[in-house]
N, C-alpha and C positions, 0 to 999 in steps of 0.2 A: 300636600307638601311634596316637593320634588326630592330625590334622593341626596344623601349627604355629599356625594362627589360632585353632583351638580350644583349644590349650594356653594361649594368651594369655588367652582368656576364662576358662578354668579358674583360671588364676593371679589374675586380677582378682577373681574370686568368693572364692577362698581369702583373699586380703588383706582383702577386705570383711568376711569372717567373723571374722578375726583382730581388726580393729578394732571390729566389733560387739560381740563376746563379751568382749574384755578392756576395752573402753572403756565401753559402755553397761551390760552385764550383770556387769561385774567379775569374770568368771571367771578363775581363776588362769592366768597365761600359759603355765605348764608344760603344762597340759591343752589349751590352746588350740592351742598350736604343734604337739603331737603330733597333734591331731585334723586340723589342716590338713595335716600330712604324709600322714597316711592318705587324706584326701579327695583330694589331688592325685595320689597314687600309684594309688589304685584307679580313679579316673575318667579318668586319663590313658591307661589301658590297660597300665600298667607290670606288672600281675600282682599277685595277692594275696600269694603267698609273696615275690615280688621286693620288694614294698613293705615288708613286715615286715623282710626282711633289710636294706634301704636305711636304715630308720629305726634299726635297732639298730647298723648300721655307722657311720651318721653321729653317732649319740649317743656311741658309744665313742671314735670317731676324734677328736671335738672335745674330750672331757674328757681323753683320754690326753695332750694337749699343755698344757691349761690348767687342769684340775681342781685339781691341787695348788697352782698359782700363785694361783687365786682364793682357796683356803682359807687359804694363807699371808698373803696381803694382808689378808684380813679379820681374821685373828688379830692382825697389826700394829696395824691400826686400833682394835680393841677394847682392846688394852693401852695404847695411846696415850690412849684416852679414860678408862679406869679408873685408871691411874696418875697422871694429871695431866700426862702428857707433852704433850698438845695445849695446855694452859694455859701449860706451860713454854715451848713454842715461841712462843706468843702474846706472852708476857712479853718474850722475846728480841727479837721483831720490834718491839714497842712501844719498847724502849730504842734501837733503831737509828732508827726512823722518827720517833719523838717522840711522847709521849702526847697531845699537842694535836692531832695529825694522825690522829684516830680513824678516819675512813673509809678512808684510805689503809692504815693498819695492818690494818683488818678484811678488806680486799680481799686483801692480801698473806697474812695469816693463813689466810683461806678457800682461797686458791689452794693453799697448801702442805698443809693438812690434808686436802683432798679428794682428794689423790693415792692414798691407800689407803682413804679413808673415804668411804662414800656421802654425797651432799651433803645428803640429809635429815638423816642422823645428825650430820654435821658442824655443821649449823646448830643443831640441838638442843643439841649439846655446847658450842658457842661462844656461844649465846644469853644466858646469864647474864652472861658477860664482856662481850658486846656492849652489853647493857642498862646495866651499870655504867659503862662507859667513856662511853657516850652521855650518861648523866645527868650524870657529872662534867664533861664538856666543854659541857653546855648545848646539845646538838644534837637534832635531830629523829630519831626512829627511822627515818623514811622514807629518810634519807640513809645511815645506818650499816647498816641491814637490807639494802638493796639492794647496797651495796658488798660486804657479806659474802656474800650469796646468789650474786651474779654472780662473785665470786672463786671461791667453791666450784664453781659450775657450769662454769667454764672448764676445770678440770682434770679434773673428773667425767666430761666427755664427750670430752676430747682427749688426756689423758696417762695411759698405763699406769703402774703397775699397777691402776688403777681397772678393775673387771671388764668394763664395756661395752666399752672400746677393746681390751682384751685378747681378749675374745671375738671381736670384729670382725677383729683381726689374725689370729687362728686360723682364722677362716672363709675369709678371702681369701689366706691363707698369707704375710702381710706379715712382714718382719723387724721384730721387736719394738723393737730398739735404734733403728732408723731411725724407727719410728713415735713413739718417745719424743722423740728429737732434733727432728723436725719438728713434733710436738705441742706442745712447749714454745715453738717459734718462733710457731706459730699461736695458742697459748692466751694468750700475754702481751697482744697487742693486743686480743683478745677481752675479757680481765679489765679492761683499761684503758678500753675502751669502756663496760663496766658501771659502772665507777667514775665516768667522766665523766657518764653519765646520772644516777647517784645524786646527784652533787654539783649538777647542774644543775636536775633535775626534783625530786629529793627534797627539796631546801632550800626548795621552795615549798609543801610539805605538811608542816605540824607534826603529829607524833605523839609524845605524851609517853611516855618509857619508864617502865614500872612495875617498879621494881627491889625484890628482897627482900634483896639483899646489896651492899654497896659493893665496889669493886674490891679494896680491902685485905681486907675480910672473905672475899671469894671466894678470894683467894690463901691466906689462913690456913686456910680450910676443908680444903684439900688437905694441910695441914702442910707438911712440907718437899718442894718441888717437885723433880722429878729435874733434874740438869743439863742444860741446853738442848743441849749437844753430843750427849748420849746420846738426846734426844728426836728430834732430826733424823736421827741415824745410821740408824735402821731404814727411813727413806725414801730417803735420799740414797745410801747405800752400794749397795743393790740396783740403783738406776738407773744408778750409775756402772758397776757390773760388767756389766749388760746392754749398756750402750753400748760398753764396751771389747770385749765379744764381737763386736758388729757390726763395729767397726773391724777386729778381727783377722780377720774374714771377707771384708774388701775384696779385690777381685781383685788389688790391689797387693801384699798380704801384708805389711803393715807390721811384724807381729811374727814374720815368717818362716813356714815351713811345718812346723816341727818341735815340739819340746816346749812352747815359749812360747805357740804358737797353741793347742796342745791344752789347755793350762792355762787360758787365756783362755776357750776354747770351753766349759770344764767349769764354771769358777767363774762365768762370765757367763750360763750357761744360765738362763732365767727361773726354773726350779724351784729350782736351787741358790741363785741370787741372793736369792730371796724367802725361802727357808729361813734363809739367813744373816741376813736382815732380822728374822725372828722370833727368833733367838738374840739379836741385838743388842737387841731390844725387852725381853728379860728384864732387861737392865741398868737398866731404868727402875724396877724394883721392889726395895724395900729387903729384903724376905723372899721368897725364891723357894721356894714350897712348893706344896701341892695346891691352895690357894686360887687360884693362878695357872695352874699347868700341868695341873691334874686334870680329870677328865671333868666335874665340876660347876663348875670354876673358870673363869677368864677365857678360857683356850684352848677349853674346851668350849663356852662361850657363843659365842665368835667362830665356831666351826665350825657351830653351829646357824644362825647368820645366814648363813654361806657357802653352806649346803646349798641355800637358796632359789635363789640366783643361779647356782649350779653346775647345778641341775635345769633352770633356764630356758634356760641356755646350751647344755646338752646337747640339749634339745628343739629349740632354734633349729638346732643342728647337724644333727639329724635331718631337719628340713624342708629345710634347704639341700641335704642329700645326695640327698633324693628328687627335688628339682628338678633336680639334676645328671643324675640317671638317666633322667629323662624327656626330656632334650635341649631343655627350654624355654629354658634360658639361652642356648644357641647360637642359637635361633631369634630371641629378643628382642634379643640383642646384635647380630645380623646386621641385623635391622630397624631398630634405633635408631642403628646406626653411621653411617647416611646423614645423620643430623641433627646429627652432631658435637657432641653435648652434653658429652662428656668427664666432667669432675669435677662438672659441674652436675647430672648425672643421680643420683648417689648423694645429693647434698645435697637435692635436690627429693623424692626417695622417702622419705628419713629424716624430713624436715620435715613431709611429709603424714602419715606414720604417726605421729609425735610429737604433732602437733596433734590428730590424730583420736583416739588412744587414751591419750595422757597420759604413759606411761612412756619415758624417754629411753633406758633399757637395753633394753627390748623393741624399741623403734624401731632402735636400733643393731644388735642381734643379727638381727632380722628382715631389715633392708636388706641387711646384709652377706651373709646367707645367700641372699638373692635375686640379689645381683650377682655372687657368686663365679663362677658358670659363665659370665658375660658379659665378664669382663675382657680376654680376648683380643680379642674382637670390638670392644670399645670402646677398644682401644689403651692399656689400662691394666695390662697383664700384667707390666710391668717392676718391679723392686724399688721405685723411686721411685713408680710408678704404684699399686702396691698399698698402699704406706704412705700416700699422699695419698688414696686412696679411703677408707681407715679414717678419716682426718681429715675429709674431706668429709662422710662419714656422721655423725661426731661433731658437726660444725657444724650439720647439718640436725636433729639430735636435741634442739638448744637451742630450736628454732623451733616453737612458743612454750610456755611454761609458763602454763597457765590452769586453769580449774576442775576438769578431769578429771585433773589431775596432783597427786599426793600432795605434791610438793615446794611447789606453790602454797599449799596449806594449812598446810604447816609454816611457811613464810615469814611468812604473813599472820597466822596465829594466835599465833606467838611474838613478833610484832612490833606487835601491836594495830592492824593494818590492817583496815579494812572491805573487802568485796569489790570495791567500786568503786575504792578506793585500790589494791587488789592488782592489778587490771587495768591501772591507769595506771602502776604502779610495776613489779612483778615481771613481768608479761606483756610490756610493751613492752620493758623492759630486756632480757629474754631474746630477744627479737626482734632488737634492735640488736646484742646480743652475737653472735648466731648469724650475722647478715649480715656483720659485720665479720670474724669467723673464716673465713667462706667466701670473702671477698674476697682475704684473705691467703693462703689455700690455693690459689685460683685463680692468683694471682700466682706463687706457688712452683711450680705446675703448668706455667705459661708458661715459666719458667726451667729447670726440671729434666726436664720431659718432651719 
């Protein structure tokens, strides 16, 4: 094995190559992360056979814990989209918030919808509704689009079962229920910061919404919307079950150590909880047939979408396991521990990766894989430390959304923004949102660690 300083240089080269090939040359992250794993394993002196074994072990070990969870979450999101469940949730939020407070409503709707749905998809799903409401309220798209995009972004990067935070939790072995609880605490101020920026800055830029359908026509297009309670259930119930499992596992044993604890551990396991969410999502459909659950139906399409993120997550697990086997994590952790960066380190690394290559999910997976071997040295190996590390990575992955990020183009193109407006609105808003999230997480760290 090569010396620690050479391992550090090797890692820097590997990260640079990840950024170069995913960012500039747009090579699929699955191939790039696997190539990075081979590169580090071979040139670190780990050995050819040992490198392949580490890649296979890391891939399988990661997907063993979260592969089904990601697939189930994606199915839930797809059914919410196709059944009109997302619109039903939006309609329910509007009735509570008030149809005159469109930016606030869109921020809340985005916050909820992005828990199982990728922010890109969520923005596309909700864009017709956003335009119709914006037109009716006589507002600028600059306000409502940023409110929606930042609401979506908050939970996309901070609250499981969104795939990125789930993958990070698996990589650092964090308690998923604790990540959810602390993620909700951190994501609310982040979403509010995005909303505040939208109201203050977006109101100064007028962008006329081009609508094809009014709000009333949009609702009619779906026919009879599913009941709001059933639209929320596939999201809320799994989260409650996962949190209850975490509570059952507290050292104080609030549910005892017998049958009750075993029951909560079973029903609150992320796999069981998310599969229950899938079953609940079927209640959104009037006619449950092959069009929904068949290989070519909604479930089949959802699984196709899930396959991409599952493969990227597995490749990130391979890269992380190779890093563990080389010992580079221990060396870097020991070297950096004297600087007392704590939770700032995962935030900074994720922010650099996000800004350089564009994808929040790739930034989250790569950063968590890098940091997993260092947690002991950094003083973040406790249950709270691991959960807050996941959130610090998520906050960093918000900073910033610009021209190399597909989400930037989704937001700008669906909101009639030109590129200059996109930088002033979307890019700066995500910077503000990420910084606010980081501050909240650092405060939580000061209290809990």
